[in-house]
N, C-alpha and C positions, 0 to 999 in steps of 0.2 A: 351143556345139557339144558334144554328148554323144558320148564315145568308146565304141566297142563293147567289150564284154568280150573278153579274150584268148581265142582259140580253143584248145580242148584236144581231145585224142583222145577219141572216143566209146567206144572199147574199149581197155582197157589191154593193150598188147602190148609187151613189152620186146624190143628188138632187141639181144640180148646180145653179138653179135660187134662191133657198132659201139660199144656201151658199154665193152667190154673194151679196144678200140683207143684210145678217148678216155681212159680211166682210166690207161693206160700212158703217155700223153703229158702228163698234167696235172702242173703244177709242184707242188712240195711246199707244205705249209700255211704255212711260214715265209716263203717267197717271195711267196705270195699276200698275206699280211698286210703285207709290206714294200711291195708294189705299191699296196695299198689306202691305206697311210699316205702314200705319195708323192702319190697323187691327192688325198688329203685336204688335204695342204699346198697343193696347187695350187688347191684349192677356195675360196680366199679372195680377193675382188676386189682388195684392196690389194696382195697379193702378186703377183697377175696384172699389175697396173699397174707395179709395180716391175720385174718381169721384162721387160715390154715396153719400159720405159725403158732397161734394160740391153741390150736387143737393139740399140739405136741407138748407145749410147755407154757407155763406162766412166764412172762418176760417183761423186762423194763424197756422203755423207749430206746435206750442206747443199744440194747441187744437186737431189737427189731430193726433198727436203722442199719446196724452192721450186716445183718442177714440180707436185707433188701437193697443195700447199697444206696440208700437215700439219706438225706439229712434228717436230723431229729425233729426239726420244725415241720417238715412234710408229714412225717409219721404221726406226730402229735395232732396235727390237723385231722388226719384220717381217724385216729383214735377218738377224737372229740365227737366226730360224726357217729361213729359206732357206739360210743357211750350214750349219746343223746337218744339213739334208737334202742337203747337197752340191750345191745348185743355184747358189749364188754363191760367189765367192772374193773376197779383197781383197788389196790391196797398200798399203803405207805409203809416202808421199812427203813427207818433212818432217813437218809436223804434220797433214797430210791423209791420209785413208784412202779409197782408191778401190775401188769394187766393180765386178765384172763377172761375167758368166755363167761357170760352171765349164767348160762345153764346148758344142759345137755340138748335142749331142743335145737339149738343152733347147729350143733354137730349133726343131728339127725336130718335137718333140712339140707345141709351140704352133702351128706352121704347120699340122700335120695337124688339130689341134683347130679352128683357124680355118676351114679348108676344110670340115670337117664341119658346123660351125654355120652358116656362110654358105650352104651348100647348102639349108638349110631356108628361107631367105629368097627363093631363086630360084624355087622351085616354085610 
């Protein structure tokens, strides 16, 4: 299936009033970069799987590695990245360390992403 090229204006006319309104509401560059980094972190399938596991239950690295069929070192590395991004938190219980999602926002973001992607399959 060949996709059509994107449509562009045939005559360049800048609608300055709209441009000015939008420019006033745009977030600053630092915030844009932080949001891009956030989505980049979510752009790795292993991390997506870990987050989905943590939707269902708080778990230790041993449990997550068992579910995913990966070694604990690889899981720990991904959890470190998620923790640095403030997407997961942990608590210690004896010699075990249990991970969970930082807050409900993460689940809401994923739920919206799932809805968006699943809509492509319905059409």
